[in-house]
C-alpha positions in Angstrom: 138.9 98.1 80.0 138.1 98.6 76.7 134.4 97.4 76.1 133.8 95.6 72.6 130.5 95.6 73.3 128.9 98.3 75.7 125.2 98.6 76.9 124.9 102.3 75.1 125.5 100.1 71.9 122.8 98.2 72.6 120.4 100.5 73.5 120.9 102.2 70.1 120.5 99.0 68.0 116.6 99.0 68.3 115.7 103.2 68.8 112.0 103.7 69.6 109.8 106.5 69.6 110.8 109.0 72.9 108.6 108.0 75.7 107.4 104.6 74.0 105.9 102.4 76.4 105.2 98.8 77.2 101.9 98.1 78.5 100.8 94.3 78.4 97.2 94.1 77.9 96.9 91.5 80.5 93.9 89.6 79.1 93.1 86.6 77.3 90.6 85.4 74.4 88.5 82.8 75.6 86.8 81.7 72.5 84.8 84.2 69.9 85.1 87.3 70.7 85.0 87.1 74.5 88.2 88.4 76.5 88.8 88.3 79.8 91.6 89.6 81.9 94.3 87.7 84.1 92.8 88.9 86.9 89.0 87.9 86.0 90.2 84.6 84.8 92.1 83.8 88.3 88.9 85.1 89.9 86.6 82.9 88.0 88.7 79.3 86.5 88.8 77.0 89.5 92.0 75.4 88.6 94.2 78.7 88.5 93.3 80.1 91.6 94.0 76.8 92.7 97.1 76.4 91.8 98.4 79.7 92.1 97.4 79.9 95.2 99.6 76.8 96.7 102.4 78.4 94.8 101.5 81.4 96.8 100.7 79.7 100.2 103.6 77.6 100.4 106.4 80.2 99.7 104.8 82.9 101.8 104.6 80.7 104.8 108.7 79.7 104.6 109.5 83.5 105.7 112.3 85.3 104.2 115.6 86.1 106.7 118.7 87.8 106.2 122.3 86.7 106.6 126.2 88.3 105.8 128.9 85.9 104.1 131.7 85.9 106.6 133.4 83.8 104.5 133.0 80.6 102.3 132.3 78.2 104.7 130.4 80.7 107.5 127.8 83.2 107.8 125.8 85.1 110.6 122.0 85.5 110.5 121.1 89.4 110.7 117.7 90.6 113.0 118.8 94.2 113.1 120.0 95.0 109.8 118.0 97.6 107.7 116.8 94.8 104.8 115.6 92.1 108.3 114.0 95.4 109.6 112.1 96.0 106.1 111.3 92.5 105.5 109.6 92.2 109.3 107.5 95.4 108.3 107.2 96.0 104.7 104.7 99.0 105.3 102.4 99.7 108.4 99.3 97.7 106.4 100.8 94.6 105.4 103.0 91.7 107.1 105.8 89.8 105.6 103.4 86.9 105.2 100.8 89.0 102.9 103.5 90.9 100.9 105.3 87.4 99.3 101.9 86.1 98.4 100.8 88.9 96.7 104.4 88.6 95.0 104.5 85.1 94.1 100.8 85.9 92.9 101.4 88.7 90.7 104.6 86.6 88.8 102.0 83.0 89.0 99.3 85.3 87.2 101.0 88.0 85.2 105.0 87.1 85.3 105.1 90.7 86.7 105.6 91.7 89.7 106.2 95.4 91.0 107.1 96.8 94.6 107.8 100.6 94.9 110.3 101.8 97.6 108.8 104.1 100.6 112.0 106.4 101.7 113.2 108.4 104.3 114.2 111.7 104.8 117.7 110.7 103.8 116.4 108.7 100.6 117.2 105.0 102.5 114.1 103.0 101.7 112.3 101.8 105.1 109.9 100.2 103.4 107.7 98.5 100.7 104.4 98.5 98.8 103.1 96.2 96.1 101.5 97.6 92.9 99.2 95.6 90.7 100.7 94.9 87.7 97.8 96.2 85.6 98.4 99.2 86.5 102.4 99.8 86.2 103.3 100.5 82.5 106.9 100.2 81.8 108.2 103.3 79.7 111.2 104.5 77.9 113.1 104.4 74.8 115.8 101.6 76.2 114.6 98.0 74.8 116.5 96.6 76.9 115.3 97.9 80.6 112.5 100.1 81.5 113.6 103.6 82.2 111.1 104.5 84.6 106.8 103.0 85.1 103.7 105.1 85.4 100.9 103.8 87.6 97.7 104.5 86.3 94.8 105.2 88.5 91.0 106.7 88.1 92.5 110.0 88.6 95.6 110.2 86.3 98.9 109.1 86.6 102.2 108.8 88.2 105.2 108.6 87.0 108.2 106.6 89.1 111.8 106.7 88.4 113.0 103.2 87.6 115.6 103.1 90.8 112.7 103.7 93.0 110.8 100.6 91.8 111.8 96.6 92.4 110.4 95.1 89.3 110.1 91.1 89.4 109.6 90.1 85.8 109.7 86.5 84.1 111.2 85.9 80.8 110.0 87.4 77.6 110.9 86.2 74.2 109.9 89.7 72.6 110.6 91.9 75.3 113.0 92.1 78.3 110.9 94.8 79.8 108.1 92.9 80.9 107.2 89.4 81.6 105.1 86.7 79.6 102.5 85.0 82.0 101.8 81.6 81.7 97.8 82.3 81.4 98.2 82.7 77.6 100.0 79.4 77.1 96.7 77.7 79.1 94.5 79.6 76.6 92.9 77.0 74.6 92.6 74.7 77.7 90.9 77.4 79.6 88.8 78.7 76.6 87.9 75.0 76.7 86.9 75.1 80.9 84.9 77.8 80.2 82.4 77.0 77.8 81.8 74.0 79.7 81.0 75.7 82.5 78.5 77.8 81.1 76.8 74.7 79.2 76.5 73.1 82.4 75.3 76.5 83.5 72.6 76.6 81.2 71.9 73.0 81.9 70.7 73.3 85.4 68.9 76.6 84.7 66.8 74.3 82.5 65.9 71.7 84.9 68.7 69.2 84.7 67.3 67.3 81.9 68.5 65.7 78.4 68.2 68.2 75.5 65.8 67.1 73.0 62.8 68.4 70.8 58.8 67.7 70.2 57.7 65.4 67.2 54.0 65.4 66.4 52.8 63.4 63.8 51.9 64.0 60.5 48.4 62.8 60.6 48.2 65.2 63.9 45.5 68.0 63.4 46.5 71.0 62.1 48.0 74.0 64.1 46.5 77.6 63.9 50.0 79.8 64.9 48.2 81.0 67.9 47.8 77.3 69.4 51.4 76.7 68.2 52.8 79.6 70.3 50.4 78.7 72.7 51.6 75.2 73.5 55.3 76.8 73.5 54.7 79.5 75.6 52.9 76.8 78.2 55.8 74.3 77.9 58.0 76.8 78.9 56.7 77.9 81.9 55.6 75.0 83.0 58.8 72.7 82.2 61.9 74.5 82.1 64.1 77.0 84.5 62.1 77.5 87.6 58.7 76.6 86.7 56.2 74.9 88.7 56.6 71.4 86.8 60.6 71.9 85.4 61.6 68.1 86.3 58.3 66.7 86.3 56.7 64.1 83.5 55.2 66.0 81.2 51.4 65.1 79.3 51.9 65.0 75.3 49.4 65.9 73.0 48.2 64.7 69.9 50.5 61.8 69.6 53.6 64.3 70.5 56.9 62.2 71.3 60.3 63.6 72.8 63.4 62.9 70.8 66.6 63.0 73.3 69.1 65.2 71.3 72.5 66.9 72.2 75.3 65.6 74.5 74.8 64.9 78.5 77.1 65.3 81.4 78.4 61.5 81.0 79.2 61.4 77.4 80.8 65.2 77.2 83.2 63.6 79.8 82.6 66.8 82.2 84.8 65.5 85.4 87.4 64.3 83.1 87.7 67.6 81.3 88.0 69.7 84.6 90.4 67.0 86.0 92.4 67.7 82.5 92.1 71.7 82.7 94.1 70.9 86.7 96.1 69.0 85.3 97.7 71.6 82.3 97.4 73.9 84.8 100.0 72.3 87.6 102.1 70.8 84.5 102.4 74.7 83.4 103.6 75.8 87.0 105.9 72.9 87.3 103.1 71.1 89.7 103.4 67.4 90.7 99.4 66.7 90.5 98.9 65.0 94.0 99.8 68.2 95.6 97.0 70.1 93.7 94.4 67.0 94.7 94.6 64.7 91.7 95.2 61.8 93.3 94.3 58.9 90.8 97.9 57.2 91.0 98.7 59.0 94.5 100.5 56.6 97.6 102.0 57.3 100.8 105.3 57.1 99.6 105.2 59.0 96.5 103.5 61.9 97.8 106.5 62.3 100.5 108.4 61.5 98.0 106.4 64.7 95.9 106.4 66.9 98.8 110.4 66.9 98.8 110.7 67.7 95.3 108.0 70.5 95.5 110.4 72.4 97.6 113.6 71.5 95.8 112.8 71.5 92.0 109.3 73.5 92.1 109.5 76.0 94.8 113.2 76.6 94.4 113.4 78.1 91.3 110.8 80.9 92.6 113.2 81.1 96.0 116.7 81.6 93.8 114.4 84.0 91.1 113.0 86.3 94.4 116.0 86.2 96.3 118.4 87.5 93.7 116.1 90.4 92.7 115.9 91.7 96.0 119.7 91.5 96.0 120.0 93.3 92.8 117.4 96.0 92.8 116.6 96.4 97.0 119.9 96.0 98.8 122.6 97.9 97.2 120.2 101.2 98.5 120.2 100.0 102.0 123.9 101.2 104.2 125.8 98.0 105.7 125.0 95.9 102.8 128.4 94.0 101.9 128.2 90.5 101.4 124.4 90.6 102.6 121.6 88.7 101.4 118.5 87.5 102.0 117.4 83.7 101.5 113.9 81.7 102.1 114.1 79.3 105.3 113.2 76.2 102.8 115.3 74.3 104.9 113.0 73.9 108.2 110.5 72.3 105.2 113.3 69.8 104.7 113.6 68.7 107.7 110.9 66.1 108.2 108.8 65.3 110.9 109.5 65.9 114.5 109.7 62.0 115.1 111.9 61.9 112.6 114.5 64.9 113.5 114.0 63.4 116.5 115.2 60.3 116.0 117.6 61.1 113.0 119.0 63.6 116.6 119.4 60.8 119.0 121.2 58.6 117.1 123.5 61.4 116.0 124.3 62.0 119.4 124.1 58.7 120.6 121.6 59.5 123.9 119.1 61.9 124.9 119.8 65.6 123.3 116.8 67.6 125.4 116.6 68.5 129.2 113.3 68.3 130.5 112.5 71.9 130.6 113.9 72.2 127.1 110.6 70.0 126.2 108.2 71.2 128.2 109.1 74.6 126.7 107.6 73.1 123.4 104.6 72.0 124.7 104.1 75.4 126.7 104.3 74.0 129.9 106.4 75.9 132.6 109.6 74.9 134.1 110.4 72.5 137.1 113.4 72.2 139.2 116.1 70.3 138.1 115.1 70.1 134.7 117.9 71.8 133.0 120.0 68.4 133.5 120.0 66.1 130.7 119.1 62.6 132.1 121.4 59.8 130.5 119.7 56.3 130.9 122.2 53.7 132.5 122.7 51.5 129.9 124.1 54.2 128.0 128.0 55.1 128.6 129.5 58.3 128.1 133.5 57.9 128.0 136.0 56.6 125.2 134.8 52.8 124.2 137.5 49.8 124.9 140.3 49.2 121.9 138.8 45.8 121.2 141.6 45.9 118.1 144.1 46.6 120.4 146.3 44.3 123.1 143.9 42.2 124.9 144.3 42.8 128.9 146.8 39.7 130.5 144.4 36.9 132.3 144.9 36.9 136.0 147.4 33.7 137.2 145.9 30.3 138.0 146.8 28.1 140.9 150.2 26.6 140.1 149.7 24.0 137.5 146.1 25.4 136.2 146.4 26.2 132.3 144.3 29.8 132.1 144.8 30.0 128.3 142.6 26.7 127.1 145.7 25.5 125.3 146.2 22.5 127.3 146.4 19.2 125.6 142.8 18.8 126.8 142.3 21.8 125.1 140.3 19.7 122.1 
């Protein structure tokens, strides 16, 4: 087969210097000359922490299962396959929940996440371990894919072959080797929230009083520089910060007048601005506001529908991305991986509550569908004798229903001369 365009031609289209690197700064400018790393923003911004934690916890709870496709309509669950064993115990110190939670958190914060494969003596991967994205540098002359990765540490660095790293990354319009963090799109909103938080902290440190200034009458006795400094120092020591009379009523001298100035929390709409920050952050990650605590227009019915939407429209693309990257970058290195794939157990979250499932199953089978011992097992109770038989109520019939549209059975013959059909001359 002849290729019109080959991968080599694409790589040579934009040559770069040998061992060229693409190492994102993973930092955002939050007003003025102050920059914060994405990790610091995650730790300090409540809206980012809430939304990222919501995504990571919900996806980590699902669990990853391994399957083999038998045909178009059938598959089998794999519990003893190497990929199933790897996902159950990624490494001696990490559970599946922690691995997936860290993976989703890294993707949500950095739009990049890295696993390094832990290999056995025969080079078969037997585990994976997370690499902090801010320590990993994608390297190589190929502008379409990284050829190697450099892990930076406090005592040097370690170069890793690309075949030994599972790299999850989002879309970047400038460079396909790394992702583009959603936090950068929220930079302006987060900068406003950061400035508002600093202003609120300063307000409380000054006794949470209205800002203003002191006005001294023109005809007041003349103040010397020493007297003015003494009054200023005394005022600050008594009525601001942790002063002994902070929040109290000051006594003014020489006809002085306190003139309020500045913006108070109500005028600044501090609560509304914080709610806006959370709404904008949730929108950047495609999460419905009621799911992250914004309940202004929430009702019981629309929250139930948004919960279904969460696992279909919000978490569904995340699941597909992670499943396909594992299938592309990790499964080919494992034995007996033909037609094997991994899948999040998202169907369990869409089945509804236990009451809803029980009602649907009972309607589907036409009667009780669980024995007493099966029900006792769900409640962690011991088995009882005779509890393995299904109880069928007397008003439930098992068998073929009567053919109500077929021939009707013949009516028994009555006494001679008696009309049993009801169609005699006096039937009317």
